[in-house]
C-alpha positions in Angstrom: 67.9 138.4 78.1 65.1 140.0 80.1 67.4 143.1 80.6 68.2 143.5 76.9 64.6 143.3 75.8 63.8 146.0 78.7 66.4 148.2 77.3 65.1 147.9 73.7 61.5 148.5 75.0 62.8 151.6 76.8 64.6 153.0 73.8 61.6 152.3 71.5 59.3 154.2 73.8 61.5 157.3 73.6 62.4 156.9 69.9 60.4 154.3 68.0 61.6 153.1 64.7 59.8 154.6 61.7 58.2 151.2 60.6 56.6 151.1 64.2 54.8 154.4 63.8 51.8 153.0 61.7 51.2 150.4 64.3 51.4 153.0 67.2 48.8 155.2 65.5 46.7 152.1 64.9 46.9 151.2 68.6 46.0 154.8 69.7 42.7 154.3 67.8 41.7 151.3 70.0 39.7 153.4 72.5 38.7 155.8 69.7 36.7 152.9 68.4 38.1 152.3 64.9 41.2 149.9 65.6 39.4 146.9 66.4 36.9 146.9 63.5 39.8 147.7 61.2 41.5 144.5 62.6 38.6 142.3 62.1 38.1 143.6 58.5 41.6 142.9 57.6 41.4 139.4 59.3 38.5 138.5 57.0 40.1 140.0 53.9 43.5 138.3 54.5 42.1 135.0 55.3 39.5 134.8 52.7 42.3 135.4 50.2 44.1 132.4 52.0 41.1 130.1 51.6 40.4 131.0 47.9 44.1 130.3 47.1 44.8 127.3 49.2 41.4 125.5 47.9 41.9 126.6 44.2 41.6 123.0 43.3 39.2 121.9 46.1 35.6 122.5 47.0 33.8 123.1 50.2 33.8 120.4 53.0 31.0 118.1 53.2 30.1 119.5 56.7 29.4 122.7 54.9 27.5 121.2 52.2 25.6 119.3 54.7 24.7 122.5 56.6 23.4 124.0 53.6 21.3 120.9 52.7 19.7 121.1 56.2 19.1 124.8 55.8 16.8 124.2 52.9 14.1 123.1 55.1 13.6 125.5 58.1 12.7 123.3 61.0 13.2 123.2 64.8 15.6 120.4 64.7 17.5 117.9 62.4 18.6 114.4 62.5 22.1 115.1 64.0 22.1 118.5 65.5 20.0 121.3 66.6 18.9 123.7 64.0 21.0 127.0 64.3 23.7 126.0 61.7 21.0 125.4 59.1 19.2 128.5 59.9 22.4 130.7 59.6 23.2 128.9 56.2 19.6 129.5 55.0 19.7 133.3 55.8 23.3 133.8 54.4 22.2 132.2 51.0 19.1 134.2 50.8 21.6 137.2 50.2 24.6 135.6 48.9 25.0 133.2 45.9 25.7 129.4 46.2 29.6 129.6 45.5 32.5 128.4 47.4 33.7 131.9 48.3 30.4 132.8 49.6 30.5 130.1 52.2 34.2 130.7 52.9 33.4 134.5 53.6 30.3 133.4 55.9 32.8 131.2 57.8 35.2 134.1 58.4 32.4 136.7 59.2 31.3 134.2 61.9 34.9 134.1 63.2 34.9 138.0 63.1 31.9 138.2 65.1 33.2 135.7 67.6 36.3 138.0 68.1 34.2 141.0 68.3 32.1 139.3 71.2 35.3 138.4 72.9 36.4 141.9 72.7 33.1 143.0 74.5 34.2 140.9 77.4 37.8 142.1 77.5 36.7 145.8 77.4 34.9 145.1 80.8 38.2 144.8 82.6 41.0 146.5 80.5 41.5 149.2 78.0 43.9 150.2 75.1 46.5 147.6 74.1 45.5 144.7 76.2 42.4 144.6 74.3 44.0 143.9 71.0 46.6 141.6 72.7 43.7 139.3 73.5 42.6 139.2 70.0 46.0 138.9 68.5 46.7 135.8 70.8 43.5 134.2 69.7 44.5 134.8 66.1 47.7 132.9 66.5 45.6 129.8 66.9 44.1 128.1 63.9 40.7 128.1 65.5 39.1 131.1 63.8 40.6 130.5 60.2 40.9 126.7 59.5 38.5 125.2 62.2 36.1 127.9 61.2 36.1 127.3 57.6 34.4 124.0 58.2 31.2 125.6 59.1 29.1 123.1 61.2 27.8 122.6 64.6 31.0 123.3 66.3 31.9 126.3 64.2 28.7 128.0 65.0 29.4 128.0 68.6 32.5 130.1 68.1 30.2 133.2 68.2 27.4 132.1 70.5 29.6 131.1 73.3 31.2 134.5 73.9 28.0 136.2 73.3 26.1 134.1 75.9 29.2 134.6 78.2 29.0 138.3 77.9 25.4 138.5 78.6 25.7 136.3 81.6 28.5 138.4 82.9 26.4 141.6 82.5 23.5 139.9 84.2 25.3 138.6 87.1 27.1 142.1 87.6 24.0 144.4 87.2 21.1 141.9 87.8 18.9 144.2 85.5 16.0 142.6 83.8 17.0 143.4 80.3 20.5 141.6 80.7 18.8 138.8 82.4 16.6 138.3 79.3 19.6 138.5 77.1 21.4 136.0 79.0 18.6 133.6 78.8 18.1 134.3 75.1 21.7 133.7 74.2 22.0 130.7 76.3 19.1 129.1 74.3 20.8 130.3 71.1 23.9 128.3 72.2 21.8 125.2 72.9 20.3 125.5 69.6 23.8 125.5 68.1 24.8 122.2 69.6 24.1 120.4 72.7 27.7 120.5 73.9 26.6 124.1 75.1 25.0 122.3 78.1 28.5 122.4 79.6 28.6 126.1 79.2 25.2 126.5 80.7 26.2 124.3 83.6 29.2 126.2 84.2 27.2 129.4 84.4 25.0 127.7 87.2 28.1 126.5 89.1 30.0 129.6 88.7 27.2 131.7 90.1 26.9 129.3 93.2 30.4 129.3 93.9 30.9 133.2 93.6 31.2 135.2 96.7 28.4 137.5 95.5 26.0 134.5 94.8 23.4 135.8 97.5 22.9 139.0 95.9 22.5 137.4 92.5 20.2 134.7 93.6 17.8 136.8 95.7 17.3 139.0 92.6 15.0 138.3 89.7 18.0 137.9 87.3 18.6 134.1 87.5 14.9 133.3 87.4 14.2 135.5 84.5 17.1 134.1 82.5 16.0 130.5 83.3 12.4 131.3 82.1 13.4 133.1 79.1 15.8 130.3 77.9 13.1 127.6 78.6 10.6 129.6 76.6 12.9 130.0 73.7 13.7 126.4 73.6 10.0 125.1 73.9 9.5 124.8 70.1 12.8 122.7 69.8 11.8 120.6 72.9 8.4 120.0 71.3 10.1 118.8 68.1 12.2 116.4 70.1 9.3 114.9 71.7 7.3 114.7 68.6 10.2 113.1 66.7 11.6 110.9 69.3 14.8 113.1 69.9 16.9 111.8 66.9 19.9 114.1 67.8 20.2 112.4 71.4 19.7 109.1 69.6 22.5 109.8 67.1 24.9 111.2 69.8 24.4 108.4 72.1 24.6 105.7 69.5 27.8 107.2 67.8 29.6 108.6 70.7 29.0 106.5 73.8 29.6 102.9 74.9 33.2 103.0 76.0 34.6 101.0 78.8 35.8 102.7 82.0 39.5 102.5 81.2 39.3 103.9 77.6 37.0 106.6 79.1 39.5 107.8 81.5 42.3 107.9 78.8 39.8 109.8 76.6 39.1 112.4 79.4 43.0 112.7 80.0 43.7 113.1 76.3 40.8 115.9 76.1 42.5 117.9 79.0 46.0 117.3 77.5 44.8 118.5 74.0 43.3 121.5 75.3 46.3 122.4 77.4 48.5 121.8 74.1 46.4 124.2 72.0 46.5 126.9 74.7 50.6 126.4 74.7 51.1 129.0 71.9 49.3 131.9 73.3 50.5 131.2 76.8 54.1 130.9 75.8 53.8 134.1 73.9 52.4 135.9 77.0 55.3 134.5 79.1 57.9 136.2 76.7 56.0 139.4 76.8 55.5 139.4 80.6 59.0 138.1 81.5 60.0 138.7 85.1 56.5 140.3 85.8 55.1 136.8 86.1 56.2 136.8 89.6 53.1 138.6 90.4 50.7 135.9 89.3 49.7 134.7 92.6 49.3 138.3 93.9 46.9 139.0 90.9 45.0 135.9 91.3 44.3 136.7 94.9 43.2 140.2 93.9 41.3 139.1 91.0 38.2 141.3 89.7 34.9 139.7 90.8 33.9 139.4 87.1 37.2 137.6 86.2 36.6 135.3 89.0 33.3 134.5 87.5 35.0 133.8 84.2 37.5 131.7 85.9 35.0 129.5 87.4 33.2 129.3 84.1 36.3 128.4 82.2 37.0 125.6 84.8 33.5 124.2 84.2 33.9 124.0 80.6 36.9 121.6 80.9 35.9 119.6 83.9 32.3 118.7 82.9 33.1 117.3 79.5 36.0 115.3 81.2 33.7 113.9 83.8 30.8 113.1 81.1 33.4 111.3 79.1 34.1 109.0 82.1 30.5 108.7 83.3 28.9 107.9 79.9 31.9 106.3 78.2 31.6 108.9 75.4 34.0 110.4 72.8 35.3 113.7 73.8 37.8 115.2 71.3 39.5 118.4 72.1 38.2 120.0 68.9 34.9 120.1 70.7 36.3 122.6 73.2 37.9 125.0 70.8 35.1 127.7 71.1 35.6 128.1 74.9 39.4 128.8 74.8 38.8 132.6 74.7 38.2 132.5 78.4 41.6 131.3 79.2 43.2 134.0 77.0 41.2 136.7 78.6 42.1 135.4 82.1 45.7 135.4 81.2 45.8 139.1 79.9 43.1 140.9 81.8 44.1 139.2 85.1 47.6 140.9 85.0 47.8 143.9 87.0 50.9 145.5 85.2 50.7 147.3 81.8 52.5 145.8 78.8 54.9 148.2 77.1 54.1 149.2 73.5 57.2 147.5 72.3 55.9 144.1 72.9 52.3 144.9 71.5 53.6 146.2 68.2 55.9 142.9 68.1 52.9 140.7 68.7 50.9 142.5 66.1 53.6 142.4 63.5 54.1 138.6 64.3 50.5 137.8 63.8 50.0 139.9 60.8 53.3 138.5 59.4 52.0 135.0 59.8 48.8 135.9 57.8 50.7 137.4 55.1 53.2 134.3 54.9 50.3 132.0 54.9 48.5 133.8 51.8 51.8 134.3 49.8 53.6 131.1 50.6 51.5 128.6 52.4 48.3 128.8 50.3 49.9 128.3 46.8 52.0 125.4 48.3 48.8 123.8 49.7 47.0 124.1 46.4 50.0 122.7 44.5 50.3 119.9 46.9 46.6 118.9 46.8 46.7 118.8 43.1 48.8 115.7 43.4 47.4 114.4 46.7 43.8 115.0 47.0 41.8 115.8 50.1 40.7 112.7 51.6 37.0 113.8 51.3 37.4 113.8 47.5 36.6 117.7 47.5 39.0 118.0 44.4 36.5 116.4 42.1 33.1 117.6 43.5 32.1 120.3 41.1 33.3 118.6 37.8 31.7 115.1 38.8 28.6 116.8 39.6 28.5 118.6 36.4 29.3 115.2 34.4 26.4 113.6 36.5 24.0 116.3 35.6 24.8 116.2 32.0 24.2 112.6 31.6 20.9 112.8 33.6 19.6 115.5 31.0 20.8 113.1 28.1 18.1 110.6 29.6 15.5 112.9 30.8 14.1 116.4 30.1 12.9 116.9 33.6 15.3 118.3 36.3 17.1 115.8 38.6 14.9 115.5 41.6 16.7 113.4 44.2 20.1 112.1 44.6 22.1 109.4 46.9 25.1 107.3 46.7 28.0 108.3 48.8 27.0 110.9 51.4 29.5 113.5 50.5 29.1 113.2 46.7 25.2 113.4 47.3 25.6 116.5 49.4 28.0 117.9 46.7 25.3 117.1 44.0 22.7 118.9 45.8 24.7 122.1 46.2 26.7 122.3 42.9 24.1 120.8 40.4 22.2 123.5 38.5 19.0 121.4 39.4 19.8 121.5 43.2 18.3 117.9 43.6 17.0 116.9 47.0 19.5 115.0 49.2 17.4 111.9 50.2 19.1 110.0 52.9 17.1 106.8 51.9 19.3 106.6 48.8 22.5 107.2 50.7 24.5 104.1 51.4 24.1 102.3 53.7 20.8 103.7 54.6 19.4 102.5 51.3 19.4 98.9 52.6 16.4 99.8 54.7 14.3 101.3 52.0 11.1 99.4 51.8 10.5 97.5 48.7 7.3 99.4 47.8 9.0 102.8 47.8 8.9 104.4 44.4 10.5 107.6 42.8 8.2 108.8 40.1 10.6 111.8 39.3 13.6 109.5 39.2 16.7 109.8 41.1 20.5 109.4 40.5 23.4 108.1 42.7 27.1 109.0 42.5 29.8 106.6 44.1 33.6 106.4 44.1 34.8 103.6 41.9 36.5 102.0 44.8 33.5 102.1 47.0 32.1 98.7 46.2 29.6 98.8 49.0 28.0 102.0 47.7 28.0 100.6 44.2 26.4 97.4 45.3 23.7 99.1 47.3 22.9 101.5 44.6 22.7 98.7 42.0 20.4 96.8 44.1 18.1 99.7 44.7 18.1 100.6 41.0 17.3 96.9 40.1 13.9 97.5 41.6 12.8 99.7 38.6 12.0 98.7 35.0 14.9 100.6 33.5 18.1 102.2 34.9 21.2 103.2 33.6 24.9 102.8 34.9 28.0 104.6 33.7 31.6 105.2 34.8 33.7 108.2 34.1 37.3 109.5 35.2 38.0 113.2 36.3 41.4 114.6 36.6 42.3 117.6 38.8 44.1 120.5 37.3 45.9 123.5 38.6 46.7 126.4 36.3 47.0 123.9 33.4 49.2 121.5 35.4 47.4 117.9 35.3 47.0 116.3 38.7 45.5 113.1 40.2 42.6 111.3 38.5 39.5 109.7 40.2 37.1 107.3 38.8 33.4 107.5 39.5 30.3 105.3 39.1 26.8 106.8 38.5 23.6 105.1 38.6 20.4 106.9 37.1 16.7 105.9 37.2 14.9 108.2 35.0 11.4 109.7 35.7 8.5 107.2 34.6 7.6 109.5 31.8 8.9 107.2 29.1 8.3 109.9 26.3 11.0 112.0 27.9 13.6 109.1 28.2 16.0 108.8 25.4 18.9 106.3 25.1 22.4 107.3 26.0 24.9 108.2 23.2 27.6 105.9 22.1 30.5 105.4 24.3 33.4 107.6 23.2 36.8 106.2 23.1 38.9 107.0 26.3 40.8 110.1 25.8 43.5 112.1 27.9 43.6 115.9 27.4 46.6 116.8 25.3 49.2 119.0 26.9 48.5 121.8 24.3 44.8 121.8 25.4 45.3 122.4 29.1 44.9 126.2 28.8 41.2 125.6 27.8 40.4 124.0 31.3 39.4 126.5 34.0 42.2 127.1 36.4 42.1 124.9 39.5 39.2 122.7 37.9 38.9 119.1 37.4 38.3 117.8 33.9 36.7 114.7 32.4 39.4 112.7 30.9 37.8 109.4 30.0 34.1 108.1 30.1 33.0 104.5 29.8 29.3 104.6 29.4 27.1 101.6 29.2 23.3 101.1 29.3 21.8 98.3 31.1 19.0 96.5 29.4 15.5 96.7 30.9 14.8 94.0 33.5 12.7 91.2 32.6 10.1 92.2 34.9 8.5 95.4 35.8 8.6 96.4 39.6 5.6 94.9 41.6 2.8 97.3 42.1 2.5 98.9 45.3 -0.5 99.9 47.4 -2.4 102.9 45.9 -1.6 105.5 48.6 0.0 108.8 48.5 3.1 107.4 50.2 3.9 105.0 47.3 3.3 107.5 44.7 5.3 110.4 46.0 9.1 110.2 45.7 9.6 112.5 48.6 7.1 110.8 51.3 9.0 108.7 53.8 7.6 105.8 55.8 5.1 106.8 58.4 6.6 107.8 61.7 4.5 104.9 63.4 7.0 102.5 62.4 9.2 101.0 65.0 12.2 101.2 62.5 11.4 104.9 61.3 14.6 106.3 62.8 16.4 106.6 59.3 13.4 107.8 57.5 12.8 110.4 60.2 16.3 111.7 59.7 15.8 111.8 55.8 12.5 113.7 56.4 14.5 116.6 57.9 17.3 116.4 55.4 14.8 116.9 52.4 13.1 120.3 51.9 9.6 118.8 52.1 7.4 117.4 54.9 6.3 113.7 55.0 2.7 112.5 54.7 1.4 115.6 52.8 3.0 116.6 49.4 3.1 115.2 45.7 5.4 117.4 43.9 4.3 118.2 40.2 6.9 117.9 37.6 8.8 121.2 36.9 11.0 122.5 34.1 14.7 122.5 34.2 15.0 126.1 33.8 17.4 128.6 35.4 14.3 130.5 36.8 13.4 127.4 38.8 16.9 127.1 40.4 17.6 130.5 41.8 18.6 129.7 45.4 16.0 128.4 47.9 13.0 129.7 45.8 13.4 126.8 43.3 10.6 124.6 44.4 7.1 125.0 42.9 4.0 125.3 45.0 3.0 121.6 45.9 -0.3 120.3 45.1 -2.0 118.9 48.3 -3.1 115.4 48.6 -5.2 113.2 50.8 -3.8 109.9 51.8 -5.9 106.8 52.3 -5.6 107.4 56.1 -6.7 110.9 55.9 -3.6 112.5 57.0 -2.9 114.8 54.0 -3.3 118.5 53.6 -5.8 117.9 50.9 -8.2 115.8 53.2 -11.4 117.2 54.8 -10.9 118.8 58.2 -13.0 116.0 59.9 -10.8 113.2 58.3 -7.5 115.1 59.2 -8.5 115.5 62.7 -9.6 111.8 63.0 -6.3 110.7 61.6 -4.3 113.0 63.9 -6.1 111.7 67.0 -5.9 108.2 65.8 -1.9 108.4 65.3 -1.5 109.5 68.9 -2.0 106.1 70.1 0.4 103.3 71.0 3.2 102.8 68.7 2.9 106.3 67.1 6.3 107.4 68.7 9.8 106.2 67.5 12.0 104.8 70.1 15.6 105.5 71.0 18.0 103.5 69.0 20.2 102.9 72.1 17.3 101.5 74.0 15.9 99.2 71.1 19.0 98.0 69.4 18.7 94.3 70.5 20.8 94.7 73.4 18.0 93.9 75.8 17.8 97.3 77.4 14.4 97.9 76.2 13.1 94.7 77.6 13.9 95.3 81.3 12.6 98.9 81.8 10.1 99.9 84.3 9.9 97.7 87.5 12.4 95.2 86.2 15.2 97.7 86.4 15.6 97.4 90.1 17.4 94.0 89.8 20.2 95.1 87.8 23.6 93.9 88.9 26.0 96.5 90.6 28.9 94.9 88.9 28.0 96.3 85.5 30.1 99.0 84.0 29.0 102.5 85.0 28.1 103.6 81.5 25.8 100.5 81.1 24.1 101.4 84.2 23.6 105.0 83.3 22.4 103.8 79.9 19.8 101.7 81.4 18.7 104.4 83.7 18.3 106.7 80.7 16.2 104.1 78.8 14.0 103.5 81.9 13.3 107.3 82.3 12.7 107.6 78.5 10.3 104.7 78.7 8.6 106.2 81.8 8.3 109.7 80.0 7.1 108.1 76.8 4.2 106.3 78.7 3.2 109.4 80.4 3.1 111.2 77.1 1.1 108.7 75.5 -1.4 108.6 78.4 -1.8 112.3 78.1 -2.3 112.1 74.4 -5.0 109.5 75.1 -6.6 111.7 77.7 -6.5 114.7 75.3 -8.1 112.7 72.6 -11.0 111.6 75.0 -11.4 115.2 76.2 -11.6 116.4 72.6 -14.1 113.9 71.5 -16.5 114.5 74.6 -16.1 118.3 73.8 -17.0 117.8 70.2 -20.1 115.7 71.2 -21.2 118.6 73.5 -20.8 121.2 70.8 -22.6 119.2 68.4 -25.4 118.6 71.0 -25.7 122.4 71.7 -25.7 123.2 68.0 -28.5 120.8 67.4 -30.6 122.3 70.3 -29.7 125.9 68.9 -31.0 124.7 65.6 -34.1 123.2 66.9 -35.1 126.3 69.0 -34.5 128.6 66.2 -36.6 126.6 63.7 -40.5 127.3 63.4 -42.6 124.9 65.3 -44.1 123.0 62.2 -40.5 122.4 60.9 -39.1 121.0 64.3 -37.7 117.7 64.5 -37.1 115.7 67.6 -33.6 115.3 68.7 
């Protein structure tokens, strides 16, 4: 078979078929500079068409909606992840509209940028056809199409990892200051995408130490400049972590650690096996292209380019370090977390080969990849859309827009004010914040099961609404208990049915609870319940293609409760619906996360009412200017400077910092920190001992920070007294003698 393919390749080189000539012309333009951009533009266009067709009856994934929700408030960190994904969504939607195709385009542009960065690395070692072969092999994987469309903390690393790797490679090779600065800045950017990037940074360090040219690199300024720039770039985020108690770390350790040793070893094995299985497709394709030339693989490895050797060491670290961490911390480590680093192995496979690849195989690979894309658009996408019309996506994405539209309509039947806050099911709450014309705030305090911890005195003067799936009894019960605290609330049920080109699909029942604003003059009773109806076949054409329709609604109004809610203390926190419990609370972790999910800051704002007009809902500029207020503790922006300063210093004392959830979860870890940790039994599991050690370090660090804050407060107070005394002396000396007063 090898001989037959070789003869076909030889004949094709001499007299290529007519259909091959456009591909040959395209490959001739690789070094001319236009072939790779054309490939990436075509990649975006084809797969955007696939996503728009395949998800004709479905909306954006809840991860994407969460990313947009976080980006509504530009901060240096969020409750679960670093801030980069929110920043990207904020920047994108400042230009593009809030639509499904807009975010699908954003995901594919991110993938194209990632592939372009991969090509920057490839062109350091190869030219011509091999550059495009690297990209085509990566395009065979679903990473840059299906995985990328769920734009979250994992997808944002698709571009940042190859960019950071390219800058580190250039810094190691040239040891120039400009590339050292770029390496540090891009490494920090990767860390701001997801903390998983620590494995990439660690791989950089280990690769530089193990490389034969390590002496020349470490005696130069390059590594130290890179480390300094990276630290400086991360200082604002590190400060945010210290001030807020590192909620992303607490979330990761609480949600993804705690396994015993045996399951951890299995997790690490499955992680490596999963990565190998994903790489099997490009590896097998390359074997078919290389054929008997694979006999040179050992010779090529020994003669590997120093830059490729550096990438080889980095690639090994990106697989070994996560596996070791999974065993050491008893942590989850799904293979999907490593997808952004697989480009390293493809580069090594193609660029490490010393032999050229005949054009015959390059053209065949291009035809195969492009043919797969066309079949996906023409065949797979319509079939997927048709199938999902009867078997909806498990996230409920088939019903997001229509369920949100019905919720918004019912809200405005009860109140003239715009819907201000939304809760209930987390995915539905994200969808309401995105798809509703009012764009309400996603308030995590109203999301089940976080609503169970909402203080009794918390009020929402501008009202709120919650949307739950009818089968989610926990969500409904939690929202009913929360709504019952108010004097008047409304509950309703309705059914949404999906349709695709007039073809009715599956139905889903929803439950909505609404607590209108406290302005009784703007509250009207709901309309009478219409009889349950099912759309007739003849009216199906009136429904937008691929949309879900309201097929039945059963509305009922709960009578006002016998008693009004008990009055709460007259503070700004109790009056504002967006102000969360103060961070001095030991149980403030949930409130802390909610504060970073909402587009306002705690302890300072009382939002005025706003008209529900289209002018107030145009993207991120939909919030009015807040009116400053002063709390009873003097912590608001409307307070006098002296009161604010005293409140700020007073809040730095003991108890002003939230604790890690893994160290204060009732397991007793936080009770044996400090000197007591030396008596721990060595027979305990490794992850428990590491967890205790982490908690001990956190406690020592926290105590040191508190001492520093107390010393700072004392120093500031003494400095103020000295300044006041000097001002009084100056005033006395500048006053005429008859008017002087003793000091």
